[in-house]
VOPAGU-2260 file (C-alpha; in pm, 1 decimal, decimal comma):
REM VOPAGU-2260
SITE   aa  ch    i         X         Y         Z
SITE  MET   A    0    7407,7     106,6  -14299,2
SITE  ILE   A    1    7593,6     134,0  -14635,6
SITE  TRP   A    2    7699,5     531,4  -14576,3
SITE  GLN   A    3    7852,6     370,7  -14246,9
SITE  LEU   A    4    8026,1      71,8  -14462,0
SITE  LYS   A    5    8213,4     350,9  -14689,3
SITE  LYS   A    6    8323,1     570,4  -14423,1
SITE  ALA   A    7    8466,7     275,8  -14270,0
SITE  TYR   A    8    8634,2     162,6  -14621,2
SITE  TYR   A    9    8788,3     499,6  -14662,8
SITE  ARG   A   10    8905,9     540,8  -14327,8
SITE  THR   A   11    9057,0     214,0  -14348,8
SITE  TYR   A   12    9244,5     253,0  -14667,1
SITE  GLN   A   13    9336,6     653,1  -14521,6
SITE  TYR   A   14    9471,4     471,4  -14254,5
SITE  GLY   A   15    9686,9     259,3  -14438,4
SITE  LEU   A   16    9843,5     496,9  -14684,9
SITE  GLY   A   17    9933,7     634,9  -14379,9
SITE  LEU   A   18   10168,4     400,9  -14265,1
SITE  GLY   A   19   10287,3     366,4  -14592,9
SITE  MET   A   20   10388,3     735,6  -14576,0
SITE  LYS   A   21   10646,9     581,2  -14287,1
SITE  VAL   A   22   10858,5     383,3  -14509,4
SITE  SER   A   23   10773,1     616,8  -14868,6
SITE  PRO   A   24   11089,0     832,8  -15013,3
SITE  TRP   A   25   11042,5    1160,6  -14903,6
SITE  LEU   A   26   11330,8    1337,1  -15066,1
SITE  GLU   A   27   11251,3    1719,4  -15061,7
SITE  PRO   A   28   11401,4    1920,9  -15366,5
SITE  GLU   A   29   11755,1    2124,0  -15331,0
SITE  ILE   A   30   11663,9    2497,2  -15254,8
SITE  ILE   A   31   11861,3    2786,9  -15485,2
SITE  ASP   A   32   11712,1    3118,3  -15253,4
SITE  GLY   A   33   11801,8    3479,5  -15223,7
SITE  PRO   A   34   11782,8    3795,6  -15512,8
SITE  ASP   A   35   11895,5    3671,2  -15770,5
SITE  SER   A   36   11972,3    3330,8  -15757,1
SITE  VAL   A   37   11773,5    3232,2  -16101,7
SITE  LYS   A   38   12134,6    3292,5  -16218,5
SITE  LYS   A   39   12284,5    2982,8  -16049,0
SITE  LEU   A   40   12024,3    2780,3  -16168,1
SITE  PRO   A   41   12237,8    2700,9  -16509,4
SITE  ALA   A   42   12588,8    2624,6  -16316,4
SITE  VAL   A   43   12362,3    2334,8  -16139,9
SITE  ILE   A   44   12239,4    2223,6  -16496,5
SITE  LYS   A   45   12558,5    2216,4  -16606,9
SITE  GLU   A   46   12704,6    2031,3  -16334,7
SITE  LYS   A   47   12461,2    1759,1  -16396,8
SITE  GLY   A   48   12525,8    1661,1  -16716,9
SITE  PHE   A   49   12249,9    1797,8  -16886,5
SITE  GLU   A   50   12298,2    2034,3  -17211,0
SITE  ARG   A   51   11954,3    2052,5  -17367,3
SITE  VAL   A   52   11644,4    2142,5  -17134,1
SITE  LEU   A   53   11274,7    2240,9  -17190,0
SITE  VAL   A   54   11194,1    2545,6  -17027,7
SITE  VAL   A   55   10783,5    2530,0  -16943,2
SITE  THR   A   56   10580,7    2861,9  -16898,7
SITE  ASP   A   57   10338,0    3100,4  -16997,3
SITE  ALA   A   58   10264,9    3354,9  -17292,3
SITE  VAL   A   59   10211,2    3677,7  -17013,0
SITE  LEU   A   60   10536,9    3572,6  -16826,7
SITE  MET   A   61   10747,6    3591,8  -17181,9
SITE  GLY   A   62   10558,8    3887,1  -17267,3
SITE  LEU   A   63   10698,2    4037,5  -16955,0
SITE  ASN   A   64   11066,4    3959,0  -17032,7
SITE  LEU   A   65   11072,5    3793,0  -16678,5
SITE  LEU   A   66   11249,6    3507,4  -16836,5
SITE  ASP   A   67   11557,4    3687,8  -16980,0
SITE  THR   A   68   11797,7    3628,0  -16719,5
SITE  LEU   A   69   11754,7    3289,4  -16708,4
SITE  PHE   A   70   11784,7    3269,9  -17073,8
SITE  GLU   A   71   12083,4    3470,9  -17057,4
SITE  ALA   A   72   12252,5    3220,2  -16786,2
SITE  LEU   A   73   12156,6    2943,2  -17016,7
SITE  LYS   A   74   12347,1    3047,0  -17286,3
SITE  ALA   A   75   12656,4    3164,2  -17113,9
SITE  ALA   A   76   12663,2    2848,2  -16963,5
SITE  GLY   A   77   12618,6    2661,0  -17292,2
SITE  ILE   A   78   12329,5    2578,9  -17225,5
SITE  GLN   A   79   12031,4    2546,7  -17540,8
SITE  TYR   A   80   11686,5    2616,9  -17417,0
SITE  PHE   A   81   11380,0    2520,5  -17598,4
SITE  VAL   A   82   11044,2    2706,0  -17507,5
SITE  TYR   A   83   10678,5    2592,2  -17454,1
SITE  ASP   A   84   10460,4    2931,5  -17362,1
SITE  GLN   A   85   10133,0    2805,5  -17438,9
SITE  VAL   A   86   10057,2    2686,2  -17075,4
SITE  GLN   A   87    9720,7    2812,7  -16992,9
SITE  PRO   A   88    9576,9    2921,6  -16628,7
SITE  ASN   A   89    9443,0    2558,2  -16563,9
SITE  PRO   A   90    9677,0    2374,8  -16768,7
SITE  THR   A   91    9489,3    2113,6  -17042,7
SITE  ILE   A   92    9536,5    1754,4  -17142,5
SITE  ALA   A   93    9645,6    2010,8  -17532,8
SITE  ASN   A   94    9919,5    2201,1  -17315,6
SITE  ILE   A   95   10104,0    1913,6  -17166,7
SITE  GLU   A   96   10085,7    1705,8  -17528,1
SITE  GLY   A   97   10247,1    2070,3  -17694,6
SITE  ALA   A   98   10517,9    2070,3  -17457,9
SITE  LEU   A   99   10600,0    1687,1  -17478,3
SITE  ASP   A  100   10642,6    1741,3  -17837,1
SITE  VAL   A  101   10887,0    2018,4  -17819,7
SITE  TYR   A  102   11059,5    1819,6  -17558,8
SITE  ASN   A  103   11113,8    1489,2  -17843,4
SITE  ALA   A  104   11190,4    1727,3  -18106,1
SITE  ASN   A  105   11485,9    1881,9  -17927,0
SITE  LYS   A  106   11580,6    1602,0  -17810,1
SITE  CYS   A  107   11584,4    1790,3  -17450,6
SITE  GLN   A  108   11746,0    1567,5  -17114,1
SITE  ALA   A  109   11551,8    1798,7  -16832,1
SITE  ILE   A  110   11274,4    2055,0  -16799,8
SITE  ILE   A  111   11305,1    2395,9  -16618,8
SITE  ALA   A  112   10914,2    2479,8  -16488,9
SITE  PHE   A  113   10900,1    2890,3  -16485,7
SITE  GLY   A  114   10619,1    3051,4  -16334,7
SITE  GLY   A  115   10306,4    2968,9  -16080,3
SITE  GLY   A  116   10169,4    2705,7  -16042,2
SITE  SER   A  117    9971,0    2636,4  -16380,8
SITE  PRO   A  118   10387,2    2583,8  -16588,4
SITE  MET   A  119   10478,6    2357,1  -16263,3
SITE  ASP   A  120   10178,0    2146,3  -16316,8
SITE  CYS   A  121   10213,6    2148,9  -16690,5
SITE  ALA   A  122   10618,2    2057,9  -16642,1
SITE  LYS   A  123   10550,7    1761,3  -16382,1
SITE  VAL   A  124   10306,5    1577,7  -16589,4
SITE  THR   A  125   10480,4    1665,4  -16929,3
SITE  GLY   A  126   10772,6    1484,8  -16757,1
SITE  ALA   A  127   10534,8    1202,1  -16679,0
SITE  ARG   A  128   10464,5    1128,6  -17059,6
SITE  VAL   A  129   10824,7    1147,0  -17165,7
SITE  ALA   A  130   10903,4     853,9  -16900,8
SITE  ARG   A  131   10547,3     651,8  -17012,4
SITE  PRO   A  132   10492,7     748,8  -17393,7
SITE  GLY   A  133   10211,6     500,1  -17415,8
SITE  ARG   A  134   10025,0     631,3  -17097,5
SITE  SER   A  135    9735,0     904,0  -17145,1
SITE  VAL   A  136    9724,2    1155,5  -16938,5
SITE  VAL   A  137    9394,9    1067,0  -16838,6
SITE  LYS   A  138    9512,1     749,5  -16712,2
SITE  MET   A  139    9797,0     912,2  -16472,1
SITE  LYS   A  140    9468,0    1053,6  -16280,0
SITE  GLY   A  141    9451,4     968,2  -15907,7
SITE  LEU   A  142    9727,7     870,1  -15687,2
SITE  PHE   A  143   10045,6     708,8  -15809,0
SITE  LYS   A  144    9913,9     603,7  -16126,0
SITE  VAL   A  145   10235,7     733,5  -16357,4
SITE  ILE   A  146   10532,4     480,6  -16231,4
SITE  LEU   A  147   10413,8     249,2  -16010,4
SITE  PRO   A  148   10186,4      42,2  -16257,1
SITE  ALA   A  149   10498,0     -24,1  -16513,5
SITE  LEU   A  150   10733,9    -103,4  -16289,6
SITE  ARG   A  151   10731,4    -442,0  -16396,8
SITE  MET   A  152   10818,5    -310,7  -16711,1
SITE  GLY   A  153   11149,4    -123,4  -16667,1
SITE  SER   A  154   10951,2     195,5  -16661,0
SITE  LEU   A  155   11230,4     500,1  -16705,1
SITE  LEU   A  156   11188,8     817,9  -16435,2
SITE  PRO   A  157   11059,9    1125,6  -16558,5
SITE  PRO   A  158   11374,3    1346,3  -16667,2
SITE  MET   A  159   11473,1    1560,6  -16403,5
SITE  LEU   A  160   11257,6    1943,9  -16331,2
SITE  PHE   A  161   11417,9    2203,3  -16200,7
SITE  ALA   A  162   11118,7    2437,8  -16024,9
SITE  VAL   A  163   11107,3    2822,2  -16077,2
SITE  PRO   A  164   10830,3    2948,2  -15889,2
SITE  THR   A  165   10748,5    3294,9  -15985,0
SITE  THR   A  166   10399,2    3321,2  -15729,3
SITE  ALA   A  167   10461,4    3231,0  -15371,3
SITE  GLY   A  168   10183,3    3012,9  -15320,9
SITE  THR   A  169   10079,3    2680,3  -15512,2
SITE  GLY   A  170   10403,4    2526,2  -15319,0
SITE  SER   A  171   10418,9    2328,8  -15656,2
SITE  GLU   A  172   10778,3    2358,6  -15595,5
SITE  THR   A  173   10805,9    2102,6  -15384,5
SITE  THR   A  174   10513,9    1874,4  -15430,0
SITE  ILE   A  175   10476,7    1485,6  -15615,2
SITE  ALA   A  176   10147,6    1603,7  -15780,8
SITE  ALA   A  177    9985,9    1832,4  -16052,7
SITE  VAL   A  178    9613,7    1935,5  -16158,3
SITE  VAL   A  179    9541,8    1883,5  -16512,5
SITE  SER   A  180    9211,2    2031,3  -16644,5
SITE  ASN   A  181    8979,0    1866,4  -16918,6
SITE  PRO   A  182    8803,4    2129,7  -17120,1
SITE  GLU   A  183    8599,1    1859,5  -17265,7
SITE  THR   A  184    8453,4    1779,5  -16963,4
SITE  HIS   A  185    8525,3    2103,4  -16784,7
SITE  GLU   A  186    8690,2    1838,8  -16542,7
SITE  LYS   A  187    8999,2    1918,5  -16320,0
SITE  PHE   A  188    9188,0    1557,3  -16210,4
SITE  PRO   A  189    9520,8    1559,4  -15969,0
SITE  VAL   A  190    9816,1    1316,8  -16081,8
SITE  GLY   A  191   10027,5    1217,3  -15783,6
SITE  ASP   A  192   10293,9    1063,5  -15792,0
SITE  PHE   A  193   10669,2    1079,0  -15603,1
SITE  VAL   A  194   10869,8    1077,0  -15956,4
SITE  LEU   A  195   10687,8    1417,8  -16056,8
SITE  ARG   A  196   10857,9    1594,0  -15721,4
SITE  PRO   A  197   11152,9    1868,4  -15829,1
SITE  ARG   A  198   11457,4    1818,8  -15766,1
SITE  TYR   A  199   11593,8    2164,9  -15749,6
SITE  ALA   A  200   11343,5    2459,0  -15627,4
SITE  VAL   A  201   11460,4    2833,0  -15688,9
SITE  LEU   A  202   11328,2    3035,2  -15442,9
SITE  ASP   A  203   11408,5    3416,6  -15576,9
SITE  PRO   A  204   11219,1    3709,9  -15443,0
SITE  MET   A  205   11345,9    3941,4  -15738,4
SITE  LEU   A  206   11080,9    3749,5  -15987,5
SITE  THR   A  207   10792,8    3829,3  -15794,8
SITE  LEU   A  208   10832,5    4239,3  -15711,7
SITE  ASP   A  209   10618,8    4286,0  -16051,3
SITE  LEU   A  210   10320,6    4033,1  -15889,7
SITE  PRO   A  211    9994,2    4227,7  -15944,6
SITE  PRO   A  212    9819,4    4284,3  -15603,6
SITE  HIS   A  213    9532,9    4031,2  -15635,3
SITE  ILE   A  214    9746,9    3762,5  -15800,0
SITE  THR   A  215    9963,8    3850,7  -15444,4
SITE  SER   A  216    9708,2    3807,2  -15223,9
SITE  THR   A  217    9523,6    3463,5  -15416,6
SITE  THR   A  218    9875,0    3269,7  -15402,3
SITE  GLY   A  219    9907,7    3373,3  -15101,9
SITE  MET   A  220    9573,1    3251,9  -14948,3
SITE  ASP   A  221    9664,9    2960,7  -15151,8
SITE  ALA   A  222   10004,5    2834,1  -14991,9
SITE  MET   A  223    9765,0    2929,5  -14642,5
SITE  THR   A  224    9465,9    2679,2  -14716,8
SITE  HIS   A  225    9747,6    2385,8  -14779,4
SITE  ALA   A  226    9922,7    2459,2  -14497,7
SITE  VAL   A  227    9558,5    2504,6  -14317,3
SITE  GLU   A  228    9423,0    2186,6  -14441,9
SITE  SER   A  229    9759,1    1919,8  -14380,7
SITE  TYR   A  230    9807,0    2053,9  -14065,0
SITE  ILE   A  231    9362,6    1948,7  -13963,4
SITE  GLY   A  232    9425,6    1609,4  -14152,1
SITE  LYS   A  233    9413,8    1252,3  -14017,6
SITE  PHE   A  234    9685,0     964,9  -14063,3
SITE  TYR   A  235    9897,1    1133,3  -14304,0
SITE  ASN   A  236   10117,5    1444,8  -14040,6
SITE  ASN   A  237   10378,9    1387,3  -13884,5
SITE  GLU   A  238   10587,9    1622,6  -13670,2
SITE  SER   A  239   10786,0    1772,0  -13914,6
SITE  THR   A  240   10467,6    1884,6  -14171,5
SITE  ARG   A  241   10296,0    2014,2  -13854,4
SITE  LEU   A  242   10579,3    2258,7  -13773,2
SITE  LYS   A  243   10631,8    2342,8  -14120,3
SITE  ALA   A  244   10274,0    2434,4  -14125,9
SITE  ILE   A  245   10263,7    2610,8  -13834,8
SITE  LYS   A  246   10591,1    2798,6  -13988,5
SITE  ALA   A  247   10397,3    2866,6  -14302,4
SITE  ILE   A  248   10077,8    2983,4  -14171,2
SITE  GLN   A  249   10272,2    3262,4  -13912,8
SITE  LEU   A  250   10453,9    3389,6  -14208,8
SITE  ILE   A  251   10148,4    3414,0  -14421,7
SITE  PHE   A  252    9967,4    3625,3  -14166,4
SITE  ASP   A  253   10292,1    3822,4  -14092,0
SITE  ASN   A  254   10400,8    3892,9  -14418,6
SITE  ILE   A  255   10100,5    3888,9  -14703,3
SITE  GLU   A  256    9948,2    4236,3  -14625,3
SITE  LYS   A  257   10300,2    4371,0  -14667,5
SITE  ALA   A  258   10321,1    4255,8  -14998,6
SITE  TYR   A  259   10006,0    4320,9  -15126,5
SITE  ASN   A  260   10023,3    4696,4  -15041,3
SITE  ASN   A  261   10374,8    4732,9  -15133,3
SITE  GLY   A  262   10531,9    4475,5  -15444,4
SITE  GLN   A  263   10843,6    4628,5  -15414,3
SITE  ASP   A  264   10944,2    4467,6  -15055,7
SITE  VAL   A  265   11198,3    4187,5  -15106,2
SITE  GLU   A  266   11222,3    4062,4  -14764,3
SITE  ALA   A  267   10803,3    4030,3  -14779,4
SITE  ARG   A  268   10797,3    3883,0  -15088,5
SITE  GLY   A  269   11136,1    3625,9  -15011,7
SITE  GLN   A  270   10892,3    3523,4  -14678,9
SITE  MET   A  271   10628,7    3468,6  -14902,9
SITE  LEU   A  272   10849,1    3214,4  -15118,4
SITE  ARG   A  273   10929,7    3021,8  -14802,0
SITE  ALA   A  274   10596,7    3016,6  -14652,2
SITE  ALA   A  275   10479,9    2860,1  -14954,7
SITE  TYR   A  276   10743,8    2591,6  -14983,9
SITE  GLU   A  277   10695,1    2513,1  -14612,4
SITE  ALA   A  278   10278,8    2474,5  -14687,7
SITE  GLY   A  279   10401,0    2271,2  -15025,8
SITE  VAL   A  280   10637,4    2004,9  -14794,1
SITE  ALA   A  281   10382,6    2023,2  -14554,5
SITE  PHE   A  282   10080,1    1905,4  -14788,5
SITE  THR   A  283   10266,9    1708,9  -15028,2
SITE  ARG   A  284   10268,7    1417,8  -14736,0
SITE  GLY   A  285    9961,9    1563,9  -14526,2
SITE  GLY   A  286    9720,1    1600,6  -14727,3
SITE  VAL   A  287    9453,6    1862,0  -14843,0
SITE  GLY   A  288    9045,2    1834,9  -14802,9
SITE  ASN   A  289    8723,2    1916,3  -14927,1
SITE  VAL   A  290    8838,8    2316,8  -14989,3
SITE  HIS   A  291    9068,9    2171,6  -15271,3
SITE  THR   A  292    8836,2    1886,4  -15436,4
SITE  ILE   A  293    8531,4    2245,4  -15429,8
SITE  GLY   A  294    8785,5    2428,7  -15545,4
SITE  HIS   A  295    8931,0    2230,9  -15823,5
SITE  ASN   A  296    8580,7    2107,5  -15915,0
SITE  LEU   A  297    8477,7    2491,7  -15924,1
SITE  GLY   A  298    8809,0    2597,0  -16120,6
SITE  GLY   A  299    8694,4    2293,3  -16388,5
SITE  MET   A  300    8336,3    2393,8  -16418,6
SITE  TYR   A  301    8370,0    2747,9  -16465,7
SITE  GLY   A  302    8756,1    2866,7  -16494,2
SITE  ILE   A  303    8781,0    3029,4  -16158,5
SITE  PRO   A  304    9148,1    3015,5  -16102,9
SITE  HIS   A  305    9300,5    2800,4  -15812,6
SITE  GLY   A  306    9417,1    3060,8  -15589,1
SITE  LEU   A  307    9085,4    3267,2  -15564,2
SITE  ALA   A  308    8885,5    2962,9  -15546,2
SITE  MET   A  309    9095,5    2786,3  -15216,7
SITE  SER   A  310    9060,6    3142,9  -15086,0
SITE  VAL   A  311    8685,4    3185,1  -15049,5
SITE  ILE   A  312    8646,0    2878,5  -15016,2
SITE  LEU   A  313    8832,6    2811,6  -14709,9
SITE  PRO   A  314    8631,2    2988,5  -14413,3
SITE  TYR   A  315    8322,4    2797,1  -14487,3
SITE  VAL   A  316    8460,5    2426,3  -14517,6
SITE  LEU   A  317    8616,7    2484,2  -14172,4
SITE  ASP   A  318    8300,3    2599,6  -14065,4
SITE  TRP   A  319    8170,3    2299,6  -14165,6
SITE  TYR   A  320    8387,1    2052,2  -14030,8
SITE  GLY   A  321    8295,2    2240,5  -13674,6
SITE  LYS   A  322    8417,2    2132,9  -13331,4
SITE  ILE   A  323    8590,3    1776,2  -13512,3
SITE  ILE   A  324    8870,7    2047,7  -13552,7
SITE  HIS   A  325    8854,0    2324,9  -13302,2
SITE  LYS   A  326    9196,8    2187,6  -13110,1
SITE  GLN   A  327    9349,1    2170,4  -13397,7
SITE  LEU   A  328    9256,9    2561,4  -13516,4
SITE  ALA   A  329    9276,4    2648,6  -13128,1
SITE  GLU   A  330    9634,7    2564,0  -13153,8
SITE  LEU   A  331    9687,4    2761,1  -13488,9
SITE  ALA   A  332    9507,1    3034,8  -13315,3
SITE  ASP   A  333    9741,7    3007,3  -13036,3
SITE  MET   A  334   10100,9    2936,9  -13196,9
SITE  THR   A  335    9959,7    3317,7  -13444,4
SITE  GLY   A  336    9857,9    3519,8  -13161,5
SITE  ILE   A  337    9469,7    3523,4  -13237,4
SITE  SER   A  338    9330,9    3408,4  -12946,6
SITE  ALA   A  339    9293,9    3588,5  -12596,8
SITE  ALA   A  340    9343,0    3520,8  -12252,3
SITE  GLY   A  341    9002,3    3309,9  -12082,2
SITE  MET   A  342    8924,4    3143,8  -12440,0
SITE  ASP   A  343    8796,5    2816,3  -12467,9
SITE  LYS   A  344    8879,3    2602,7  -12765,9
SITE  ALA   A  345    8586,5    2685,4  -12966,5
SITE  GLN   A  346    8585,9    3047,5  -12949,4
SITE  LYS   A  347    9004,3    2995,1  -13024,3
SITE  ALA   A  348    8881,5    2854,0  -13326,7
SITE  ASN   A  349    8603,8    3076,5  -13445,8
SITE  ALA   A  350    8885,7    3359,5  -13374,9
SITE  PHE   A  351    9096,1    3136,0  -13629,3
SITE  ILE   A  352    8819,9    3113,8  -13855,4
SITE  GLN   A  353    8706,0    3497,8  -13846,4
SITE  ALA   A  354    9087,8    3627,9  -13892,4
SITE  LEU   A  355    9108,8    3406,5  -14196,2
SITE  ARG   A  356    8805,8    3604,4  -14364,5
SITE  ASP   A  357    8903,4    3960,7  -14211,6
SITE  LEU   A  358    9253,8    3889,8  -14376,9
SITE  ASN   A  359    9054,4    3801,0  -14702,1
SITE  LYS   A  360    8847,9    4124,7  -14696,9
SITE  ARG   A  361    9170,0    4357,4  -14654,7
SITE  ILE   A  362    9366,1    4253,8  -14955,3
SITE  GLY   A  363    9033,6    4252,1  -15148,8
SITE  ILE   A  364    8912,4    3884,5  -15193,0
SITE  PRO   A  365    8552,9    3842,9  -15267,7
SITE  GLU   A  366    8337,0    3600,3  -15025,0
SITE  LYS   A  367    8151,7    3446,6  -15255,8
SITE  PHE   A  368    8131,0    3316,9  -15640,4
SITE  GLU   A  369    7871,0    3472,3  -15833,9
SITE  GLN   A  370    7944,2    3194,3  -16128,1
SITE  ILE   A  371    7798,1    2945,4  -15973,1
SITE  LYS   A  372    7453,2    2817,6  -16092,4
SITE  ASP   A  373    7193,3    2619,1  -15910,3
SITE  GLU   A  374    7163,6    2336,5  -16219,2
SITE  ASP   A  375    7591,9    2276,9  -16193,6
SITE  ILE   A  376    7549,0    2206,7  -15815,1
SITE  PRO   A  377    7484,4    1837,8  -15804,8
SITE  LEU   A  378    7818,6    1740,8  -16045,1
SITE  ILE   A  379    8058,5    1974,2  -15896,0
SITE  ALA   A  380    7952,9    1867,5  -15571,8
SITE  GLU   A  381    7986,7    1439,4  -15728,3
SITE  ARG   A  382    8313,0    1518,9  -15876,1
SITE  ALA   A  383    8436,4    1664,9  -15558,7
SITE  LEU   A  384    8338,8    1339,4  -15321,6
SITE  SER   A  385    8476,6    1162,2  -15640,1
SITE  GLU   A  386    8833,6    1316,0  -15591,5
SITE  CYS   A  387    8837,4    1360,8  -15184,4
SITE  ASN   A  388    8712,2     998,9  -15136,5
SITE  PRO   A  389    8902,5     777,2  -15016,8
SITE  ASN   A  390    9246,0     939,2  -15058,0
SITE  TYR   A  391    9202,2    1245,9  -14882,8
SITE  PRO   A  392    9209,7    1280,1  -14508,9
SITE  VAL   A  393    8964,5    1511,6  -14408,7
SITE  PRO   A  394    8839,4    1531,8  -14056,8
SITE  LYS   A  395    8534,5    1478,9  -14111,2
SITE  ILE   A  396    8373,2    1278,5  -14431,4
SITE  MET   A  397    8141,8    1503,5  -14654,6
SITE  LYS   A  398    7789,8    1329,9  -14728,5
SITE  LEU   A  399    7678,4    1439,5  -15177,3
SITE  GLU   A  400    7415,2    1690,7  -14990,4
SITE  ASP   A  401    7669,6    1866,4  -14739,4
SITE  CYS   A  402    7874,6    1924,9  -14985,7
SITE  MET   A  403    7634,6    2075,2  -15220,0
SITE  ALA   A  404    7508,1    2287,9  -14911,7
SITE  VAL   A  405    7895,3    2429,1  -14911,2
SITE  ILE   A  406    7873,3    2496,5  -15250,7
SITE  LYS   A  407    7477,4    2642,1  -15272,6
SITE  SER   A  408    7674,1    2867,6  -14971,7
SITE  LEU   A  409    7938,2    3000,9  -15181,3
SITE  GLN   A  410    7681,6    3192,5  -15429,5
SITE  ALA   A  411    7655,0    3561,4  -15397,0
């Protein structure tokens, strides 16, 4: 009886949130795209009247001199820039506070996030801290905890954010969400609010040409996960987000192996950037689900990179959902040419899941994780479900023992 009441509450909450989304401000970023499009960004920044900007990135990208083109263009435009380059692969609260210190010390007016999902997540929450200096990162955990609690106090909006992705996967350049790690508790948690969404997204394939194959594969399958979880979710979707999810899935199936096998394929790189963006738009409204909640908490516990976690977990969770998502997966199988004549919905759905497993194998993604310890599984599952419920519109709600069983199945 208690479980039935919990499920009823979760679904009622999600249904109500879905209604609210119909009147919410879904303002997509403006896109600057094409080869060498990063050179166009300073002119946009100048046009907005900004003269001092914070650039949030990581040490690896700095070491590769990948930001040199941007820095030269900023100098030519007369824009002063200040760099925070200590973002870790799973950005921490300390990273956010460090970036905030650089922003405040140099009286910055806007933020450029340059890199993968980690610099973008760090930049988003740094902007939130600029707007809410009295509110800790931990208190921003969850949905709409940045600005909405302070509207009556005349809260400021975060500084304008310009996003320059260098991986094609996270979609963070268009989402309202960021994920933060707390090393003290080994926990990863989301921060989501409309005001975190970047205003501009620069989709420059030239910045992704030197991505190693394993980053190409895992970030690409991260985008696949965004699109699939969005498509199969309940309540939050609309026709536009479903079409964007389908487009992303088609683009990934068509281009990820090309980019994986030939990193210098500019066309494939550009298509993967577009796929990540479309998937990002789709899940920003359509939501994610148990793949993400389990993956976030495996990342928090063991430091598993986000894209790798998504890639491995996706087929297992789809299997667990079973027949409740056969219709949606059958549709995706038809749209991607995976289904064959004479197949019923179940066969098409299973063919789609198998296609994901086969694709993972071809692009070097493992089937399981060696890090998972039996004694950690209850805590990982508990944290995953705490993140998921009631916010995520999953097709089927997991009990604790269900979540633990899925995590157990991921053990090598």
